[in-house]
C-alpha positions, 0 to 999 in steps of 0.5 A, spaced: 499 500 500 502 506 498 504 512 502 500 517 499 493 515 495 487 520 494 481 517 496 475 519 491 468 520 492 461 519 490 456 523 493 449 519 493 445 526 495 441 526 488 439 518 489 440 514 496 440 519 501 433 522 498 431 514 496 433 513 504 430 517 508 425 521 503 422 515 500 424 518 494 421 523 494 425 529 492 423 533 486 427 535 479 426 542 481 430 541 487 436 538 485 437 543 479 438 550 483 445 547 486 447 542 480 453 548 479 455 549 486 455 540 486 459 540 478 464 545 482 466 540 487 470 535 484 466 528 486 468 523 482 461 521 481 454 523 484 449 517 484 443 520 480 439 516 477 436 508 478 434 504 485 426 507 486 428 514 483 425 511 476 418 508 480 418 515 484 418 519 479 412 516 474 408 513 481 408 519 484 412 525 481 409 525 476 416 527 472 419 523 466 425 520 469 429 520 463 427 528 462 430 528 469 437 525 467 438 529 461 436 535 465 441 533 470 446 532 464 446 538 462 446 542 469 452 537 471 457 538 464 464 536 469 461 531 473 461 523 472 453 521 473 452 514 476 445 510 477 444 503 480 442 498 475 439 491 478 443 487 473 437 483 469 433 486 473 434 493 471 429 498 475 424 492 476 422 486 480 422 481 475 427 478 470 427 481 463 429 479 456 437 481 453 434 485 448 430 489 453 437 491 457 441 491 452 436 496 449 435 500 456 443 501 458 444 504 451 438 509 453 441 510 459 448 511 457 445 516 451 442 520 455 448 521 460 449 516 465 457 514 465 457 509 471 453 503 472 453 499 478 451 493 477 449 488 482 444 482 483 439 480 490 442 473 489 450 475 488 449 471 481 453 474 477 450 470 470 445 475 472 450 481 470 453 478 464 448 482 458 449 488 462 456 489 464 457 487 456 452 493 454 455 498 458 461 496 455 459 497 449 456 504 450 464 505 452 462 507 459 464 504 466 462 498 468 462 498 476 461 490 478 457 489 485 458 484 491 451 485 495 454 484 502 450 480 507 452 476 512 450 468 513 454 461 514 455 460 507 457 468 506 464 468 507 470 473 505 472 467 500 465 466 496 466 474 494 473 473 493 470 469 487 465 473 486 470 479 485 474 474 480 469 473 476 466 479 475 474 482 473 474 477 468 466 480 465 471 486 464 468 490 470 472 497 471 471 497 478 468 493 484 463 496 489 462 493 496 454 495 496 452 494 504 445 496 504 444 494 510 448 496 514 451 490 516 459 490 516 462 492 521 469 496 521 473 489 522 470 485 517 470 490 513 478 491 513 479 484 512 474 484 506 478 489 503 484 487 504 482 479 501 480 483 495 485 487 494 490 482 495 485 477 489 483 482 484 486 489 481 480 492 480 479 499 484 475 498 490 469 502 492 465 501 499 458 504 499 455 501 507 448 505 510 449 507 516 444 504 520 448 501 525 452 508 526 458 504 524 458 507 517 464 511 518 468 507 521 467 501 516 469 506 510 476 508 515 478 501 516 476 500 509 481 505 507 486 503 511 487 496 508 487 498 501 480 501 498 480 506 493 473 510 493 468 511 499 460 513 498 457 518 502 452 523 502 451 531 504 450 532 511 444 535 511 441 528 508 447 523 512 448 517 516 441 513 519 439 509 513 443 514 509 450 514 508 456 518 512 456 524 512 461 528 506 464 533 509 464 528 516 469 523 512 472 529 507 474 532 514 476 526 517 481 525 511 483 532 511 491 532 512 492 524 511 496 521 505 488 518 504 486 526 503 480 527 498 482 535 496 475 537 497 473 543 498 469 542 505 467 550 506 464 548 499 461 542 501 458 546 507 454 551 502 450 545 499 449 542 506 445 548 507 441 549 501 439 542 503 438 542 510 431 547 506 430 542 502 429 536 506 424 540 510 419 541 504 419 533 504 418 532 511 411 528 510 415 522 507 420 522 514 419 515 517 420 513 525 425 508 522 430 512 518 435 513 524 441 509 527 438 502 528 443 497 531 437 491 530 439 491 523 445 486 526 441 481 528 435 482 523 439 484 518 433 488 516 433 494 511 432 501 514 427 502 508 425 495 508 423 497 516 419 503 514 415 498 509 414 493 513 412 498 519 407 502 514 404 494 510 403 492 519 399 499 521 394 498 514 392 492 518 392 494 525 398 490 527 403 494 528 404 492 534 406 485 532 413 489 528 417 485 532 414 478 530 416 480 523 422 482 525 424 475 528 420 472 523 425 475 517 431 470 519 427 464 518 424 465 512 431 467 509 434 462 512 428 457 509 430 460 502 437 459 502 440 466 505 439 470 500 442 478 501 435 483 503 435 488 497 431 489 492 427 484 490 429 479 495 427 484 501 421 484 499 419 477 497 423 475 504 419 480 507 412 480 505 412 473 506 414 472 514 409 478 514 403 473 511 406 468 516 405 472 522 399 474 521 396 468 518 398 464 524 401 458 521 407 459 516 406 458 509 399 457 509 399 462 504 406 463 499 407 469 494 407 467 487 415 471 488 418 466 493 414 460 488 419 463 482 425 464 487 424 456 490 423 454 482 430 458 480 426 464 477 430 469 480 438 466 480 441 460 484 440 461 491 447 462 495 445 456 500 441 450 500 434 451 500 428 448 505 427 441 502 419 441 504 418 449 503 420 448 495 415 442 494 409 445 497 411 451 493 412 448 486 410 441 487 413 436 482 415 442 477 422 443 475 428 448 479 431 451 473 438 450 473 440 455 468 441 462 467 433 464 468 433 470 461 435 464 457 428 462 458 425 469 456 424 470 449 426 478 447 420 482 449 421 489 446 417 488 439 412 486 444 412 491 448 412 496 443 406 493 441 403 493 447 404 500 449 402 503 442 402 510 440 402 512 447 410 511 446 413 517 443 420 514 443 423 507 445 424 511 452 417 512 453 417 504 451 423 502 456 418 506 462 412 502 460 417 495 461 419 497 467 412 499 470 406 496 466 401 498 469 403 505 472 408 507 466 401 506 461 398 510 466 403 516 467 404 515 459 396 516 459 396 522 463 401 525 460 398 525 453 392 527 456 395 533 459 394 531 466 401 530 470 399 533 477 405 531 482 402 528 489 400 534 494 406 536 499 404 538 506 406 544 509 412 545 514 409 543 521 407 550 525 406 553 518 400 557 515 396 556 509 394 550 504 397 544 502 402 545 495 397 543 491 392 547 486 386 544 490 384 549 496 380 545 502 381 545 510 387 541 511 388 538 518 383 535 523 384 530 529 380 524 529 379 520 537 378 513 536 378 510 541 382 513 545 386 514 540 388 520 536 389 522 528 391 527 524 387 527 518 390 532 512 385 534 507 391 535 501 386 536 495 378 535 492 377 533 486 370 532 483 370 527 478 362 526 476 360 519 479 355 523 485 361 521 490 365 526 494 374 525 492 378 527 497 386 526 498 387 525 504 394 523 508 394 520 514 401 520 517 404 522 512 402 518 506 397 521 502 391 516 499 385 517 495 378 517 499 371 517 496 367 519 500 359 516 499 352 517 502 351 513 509 346 510 507 349 507 501 355 505 506 356 498 508 362 494 511 369 496 513 375 498 510 372 503 505 368 498 501 361 496 500 363 489 499 360 485 506 365 481 511 367 473 509 363 468 514 362 461 510 367 456 507 365 458 500 367 466 501 374 467 498 378 474 502 385 476 503 389 476 509 393 482 506 391 488 504 392 490 497 391 490 489 387 485 485 392 484 479 388 478 476 381 473 477 382 467 475 374 464 475 369 466 473 361 466 475 358 459 474 366 456 474 367 449 477 373 449 482 377 445 487 378 446 493 385 449 493 385 451 486 387 459 485 381 463 484 384 471 485 392 473 484 393 480 489 398 484 490 401 487 496 407 490 498 410 490 491 409 482 491 404 479 488 399 472 492 396 467 489 389 467 493 385 459 493 379 457 494 377 453 501 372 448 498 370 445 491 364 447 488 361 452 483 362 460 483 356 464 484 360 470 485 365 475 483 365 481 487 372 484 484 375 486 478 382 487 476 386 494 479 380 493 485 383 495 492 381 490 497 381 489 504 382 482 510 375 479 510 371 482 505 367 477 500 371 477 494 369 471 491 363 466 493 362 459 492 356 455 493 359 447 495 
């Protein structure tokens, strides 16, 4: 190790920092004004795209993510722009065909991305091959990534072998991606030392500060040969975000590892984002601070927030510790996958189902079934054979690269989206998220794109930051509990009902108010509550993805009749008895709640 080795820095402020702390809600309008100063810093790169930003742009912010990238490229002419790419999953939750991967990488590069950090949730390098080659074909920087986790099968030797394989595929650098904050200082030193000894790529450290250890881990990494660190500007640092940029620059200043970055300029940028953060206060979660429990349950901070919201919907927040206890058991049953998108959702949702159903694997999500069939890649360790049998029966487990089984999709996707797509970028937006992508493109064509409302800062006067006016706050007492409800807009849709936009605990949802004499049931639905074995219901609130039967169909006990989605995971709802379908009370896209009669079967 040389005596002087300048450490380079990537700042995550425009992607992972606000994804980790503010549910990925920062708008482009709050990024552009500070870009001139960000461009002067001398960062090795700025992470600006990928991860959940694409989803959040079209789902909540009603922004074109491709246009955001083009604007940032123009505003940051002297700085490399970086994105996070989920290998064969790209930015979605399934594997895409190779032609879609190639098209996406080519367009991302053409629109401004210089550095592609490429990872696979299973650390199955086969799932990185196509995207690495596509990045190299575009003349850009391919960064192979280790999704760090701990388990009996995740050893230093295994990570070194993975790194060597990625180097052989042509990667330009190597990243250790500690998404959950599991690294400890001495484990970091040992891993980095081994990686530097056994392969030649520069080593980058990306660690979330969930357990309060990330800055110490980065220092140990540097001492053992790491070349680069990821940080977040201090006003959006620490907790489930990253070590503060200014803090790490100060820590290394005047040492052989001096970053050379201007601390005063960084502090000006920090003050700008200090003000911006207040604008998005409604998306702050109590689960974004330091929480050492991650060292035990391995649950990343963002996953904690999702689980808390899901349990709150079912009045079961008090059972969150049971879910945290169940997550390591589910993870062991699945062969110890790292908890990163999409495997964190797969494991977390199944754990919630197991706890709330009172019986482990009474309901098995479709994603768990696909996982156990090998559709996400090779599990790191041995899976539970009995669970695998229950989930997939006699179906074969695939042992090839999953994408080898997917036919080219681009022509099909172009035909499906049709004239709504004005460019290949639009086709790729639809490909990533077909339902919300189509909705975004339809609203754009109709000129009705409108971002979710932002609530005033606490203590501030005035109405929500939306076009519609309405009283903003009510305190509602229910059974001795007080709830704050904010109305963030009102619209009239011509259906005789009043449509309000409510925000309970900062999460805007549309609510429909009907005359009392036409309302029955619970949970905001007119459906009756299930009371008979032939009443098909769900144990989780969610949305209907598909209805598999029609009135008059004869079904068997255990047959799938409905597919619902919760926490971005799908599960098949099955008939409890054999009989004839007498009523179907739902359609694709409907919101459903636990206990409601969705389908009626008569024996």
